[in-house]
N, C-alpha and C positions, 0 to 999 in steps of 0.2 A: 633606324628604321630597318624591316624587311621588305624581300623582294613583292612580295603580294603587295604589302601595304604602299610602297613604292608604285607599282601599277596602277593601284586604284587612283592614289593620289596626280598620278598622272593624268591617267585617262578622266578625270573629274576638271582637274585644271585646263586640259585639254576639251574638255566639254563646258567646260564658262568661256574658254574663249570663243569656243564658235557659237552659243549664244550672243553673247559679247556682239560677234561679229556681223552673225546673219539674222539677227531679230532681238533690234534693238526697243527698249521700252518707249513707251510712251514721249517718258521724262527726256529718255536723250534725244528723243527723233524732235519737243521740243526744243530741248539746248542748241542743236545740229542746225533746227531754221533762227533760234536766236541769231547763233553767231553763223551764218555761213561762210564767214571769209578762214575758218580754223580749221584747221585739219586733226584729223587724228592722227596723233604720234603713236607709230610703233616703239617695239619697245627696247630698252635700251638694252645694248649690248656691252659689257666695259672695255675699253679701248687701252691700250697705251697711253701712257705720256710722251712728248713729244722726243726726250732723252733719252727715251727706250727705242726709238726710230727701230737700229738694229736687231735687237730683240725680237721687235712686231715682224719684223720682215722675215726673218731668220724660221718663227714659227709658224708665216702664211708658207711660206715656200713646204714645212714639211707636213702641213694639217691644212692648205686652208685659209678659211679663214678662224680666225684664233676666236676660238672660246673661253669662258672663264673657268677659272680654276676650282670653283664649283660645280661647274658643270662637269668638268672634265674626272673629282672625286666619285660624282654621282654616278656616270656610265663605267667609271672605274670598279666600284661596289658591283653592278649589271652583270659587270663583263664576270668579277671572281664569283659571285655566287651562278652563273653562267655554265663554268669552267669547273665549280664544285659541282654543278647538280650531273655535268656531263663526265665527269667521273666517277661518278658514283653511279650512274647507269650502266655506266659501262661495267664495275662489279658486281655491279647488284647482277645483270646480264649473262655475265658467268657464273655465277652462280645460280644463275636460271639454268645453264645449258645440265650442269653437273646434275643439280636435282633430278632432271628431267632425264640425264643417262642413268642414273641409281634408278630412278623406276625403271625402265625401259630392261636395266639389268634384273630386277626384280621379276618382270613378264618373261623377259628370254625363261627366268630359273623357274618359274611357277609352270611355264609351258614343256618343261622339258618331258619324256619317256621319263615310264617308272624306271627303269635301269640303270640311266644316267642317273635321274637326280639321285636315286640311291645310294651311287657309288659316291659321290657328290656328297650326301651326308654321312655316309662311312666314315670318310675322313676327316670334315666338319668333330665328328666323334672323338677322333684318336685323336684330333686338333687338341679337344674339352681335357681331354683326357690326359693328355702331356703335359699341356696348362697346370691343372690343378698338381699335379707331380712335380710342377717348378715349386710352384705357391708354396707347398708341403714340407720341401728342401731346404726353403730359404726362410723358414720358421727356424732354423737349427741355428740360423746366424746369429742369435741373443743369446744361445745357449753360456761362453761367455763374454765377459769385455773383451776388449781392445787390447788392453795390459794383460789379463791372462791369455789368451791366446797371442800373445809377441813373446810372452815367456814358454809358453810349451812348447810351441814351435820352432823358439831357438835352443831348445836344447830337446830337441824329441828326441834324440841319436839315444840320450842318457838319463831318462825317464823311467826306464823297467827298472835297471840297478838301482836308481835312487829308489826307485820306494821300495823294493828290496831293503836297500843299507835301511832305509830310516824305517822299516818295520821291526831290525836287527836292532838298532838303536835304540828307539824310543822302549824295547823291551828289556836293552841294557839300561836302560834309562828308570825302569821302574824297579826293575833288582839291586842297581845301587841305592834310588832309596828307602827301599828292603832293606839289601844292609848295612845303612850310616844308620836305620831306625832299629837294627836290633845291637849294632855293637855298642851305640847311645846306651839302648838299656840295658846291654851286660855290660857298661863302664858303671852306670846309675848305681847295680848292684853291686860288684865290686867294690863301688867305695863307700857302699852304705855295710858291706860287711866289712870294710876295713876298720868302720869307723864301730862296728863292733866290736870287734877284736881288741880293737884300743880302750874301749871302757872294760871287756873282761881283763883289759890286764890291769889294769888301774884296779880292780878287786881284787885279784891272787898278791900283787902287792898289799894291799890291804890286810890279805887274811894272812902274810908272810910277818908283819909289821902286828897283829894281834896275834901270831903263833911264838913271837920272840917277844911280845913283853907277858902275857902268858909265861910262857918259859923261865922269862926273871922272876917276875914274882914266885912262882911255886919254889921256885929254888932257893929265893928270901924268904920265904915263911916257912919253908926245911932246917933252915941255916937257924935261923931262931930259935923254934920247934928244940931242935939238938943242941943248943947250947942250954938252954933254959931247963930243960929237962935231963940235958946227961942221956938222951934213950936214942937207941941205934934207928935213924934215918935213910938206910941203904938202901931197904926196898923201894923205900917212898922214893927216891930221889930217883933212881933205876927206871920206875913206872913216867916218872915225870919226863926222864930224856928220853927214854923209850917213843913217848906218844910227840915230847918237842920235835925228833928226829922225824920221826915219822908221816907226822902234819908239816913240817918243812919241806918233807922231800917231796911231800904229793903237790905241795904247792908249786915247788921251784918245779918241776918235770910238769907241771901243769902252761907255768910263764913260760919255760922253754916251747911250747908246745905253737902258746899262741904266738908269741914272737916268729916261730916260723910259718905260720899260717899267717901273717903281716907279711911276710917279706915276700911267701907265694902270691897273696893279694898285689901286693905292688907293684908283684914282673907279672901278673895279666889286666892289672887295670894298662902300666905301661904296652903289654901287647896290644892294648884296645884302644888306648889310643894312637898307638901305628895302625893297626889297622883302620882304625877311623880314619885319619888323614889322609891316606894311601887312598881306603874309597872316596874321599871328600872331592881330592885331585881328578880320580876317574873321572868322577860324575859333574867335577864342572866341567871337563873338554869334552865330556859326550855333551855335555849341557849348551856348551857353544858352539859345537857342530853342528846341532840341533837347531839350533837360531839362524846358523849362520845360511844351511838348509833351507829354514824355516823363510826365511826373507829372499833368497835367491829367488824362490820360489811363488813367493808369495801368497803361506799359508799359515794353517795351524799344527798339520797332520798328515801322518802318511792316508788315514783315510781319505784326509781332504783335496790331497796333491792322484791318489787314485782315482775319487770325483770327478778330477779338474779335465786327470787322461784319459775319461773316458767319454765325456764331453765332447774333448778335443777330437778324438777321434768317429765322434758320430757324426761332426762338425765337417771332419776330412771324407767320409764314409759319403754325407749328403753332399757335400760340395762335388764329388765326384760322378752321385748320381741328376745330381743337376744339370752339370755342363752334357750327362750322354741324354738325358731329360729335353735338354734346351738344342741339344743337336739334332735329335725325332723332330723334336716342336718344329724347327726348322724347317727341315725335311716333308713334315706332313703341312706346311703353310704352304710353299714352294710347290707340290704336290696339287692342290685345291687353285693355288692360282692359277699352274697349267689347264686344270680345268675348268676355269671359268673361262679359262682365254681360248679355249678348243669351241666352247657355246658363242662364243662372240659375246662376251662382256666387256663394257668399255672399261670400265674402273674396277681391276678382280683383286684390287690391293685392302679395299676397306674391310672383303669379308675373310679374312682370318680371325678379326676384332671379330667380330658377329657371327659367330659360331651357331651360334643360341638361335638364331633367326632362321637361319637353314635348316637347325633340325626341327625348332616348333614354328611352323606354320602361323599359331596364336602372336609371335613374335615378330613376326615378318608383317601379319596384316596390321599390328602396332606401329611398325617404321614405316609402311605404306602410308596409314592415315596420319602421322608427322611430317612426313614429303610432303603428302599435296597439300596439309594447310601451311604448310612454310608455301608451299609456291601460290598456292593463291594471296598471300601474303604479300610474297616478291611483285607479282603481279600489280596490287592495289599501290604498293608503292612502286612500280614504274609509269603508274598511272601517274600517278601524281608529280610525279618529277618531270615526265614528259611534258606536260600543263606547265610545269617553273618553267622549265626552258624555252618551251615557248615561248609564256609569256616574258620573258627573260628577250628574248630575241626580236619579241614587239616591241620593246622599251627601248632595245639599242635601234632596230630603225626609227623609230618616231623619233628618238634621238637625235639620227641622221639628218631625217626630214627637217629636222628644224634649225639643223647646224650640221651643214656640210663640213664644215671643217671638223667636226669631231672622227669620219668615217676612218680618217687614217689611221687615228690613236687606240680607234678601237679594235681594225685591224692587227695594227700591232702587236697589242697585246693579247689577242687570240690567238696568234700564229706561234705566238713564246709556249703555247702549249698547244700548239700544233693541232690545231681550232678555227674553224670559219662559219663565216655568218650563213 
């Protein structure tokens, strides 16, 4: 049950009791006339039993007449509501005072001479400019992640040399890849040439065998003709021999040339393989070094590391500019506060955060409107709280009048919060 409901209930109960005592109905009169010897019994109050006589005596000493637990609980709730309302009124009065001082400060500023107000407005403009600069410099905080910034910060003294070395290693990596490709192609060409030479050797061997077979057949035919005809075959034998020798010589010379080319090609293949292996070793070492540096800085190329380094430098420069702007901002804020103190403002510390109102009169009008609205609402709240406080005290006084034993109990509750009736 709320405070208003309890007050209404109490007042209604009191009114009913008064009507019952002061204005009895006809039925009541007749009942009294019919029973003249019967007396109206007063309201019963809870009493302790005989076995609790010591407790009753102790409560009487403390609070006078003993009240029931329901009555004590009821007045305790009323006291708590009175305490709550009182403290809330104190809080809201402090707020009301702050708003009033705020409005008074605004009035002081608006009544300043033009030269003084222009000086304050110029300071407010510098504060806004510096604050905008601070916000701009703060935006660079997100250029790098925390991990990237930490890595660059840790190795900042060696980043420039690392970028240069990375560029060289990446160029070397490209060159080694090209060399490996060139050597692989040369090796494949040499192997193809060797296969061609091998086929040529087989063809030359075939030609030699054919020449030898023809020579033998020709020699046999000449011998048969000489035996059968008894003719002279010297000229024919000489021709066949010369042709066979020349053909064999040519084929053999070609065979030797091809063998030499095969041997020379094998040497070139061996040299190409050796160079390819050396280039592969260099390529692997260079690649491992690149992978280590990439992992160390969390990048994929020297271009990315160079970009991160540029972002880091921008963050460092912006941080330095932010610190300078922040220092200038604080100096201007202190300067504005001092100037506002000189004109008698009660709370000058709030204005560095509301420089737009000092610069733009429309913003100041909006603030004044909001403050007046807020102060009017506070007045309404204070009026409601004051009524509730008076009603609560009325209920407590009525309870004490009904049961004087509650007076000490109520005073103890209120005194624990430094309050009085």
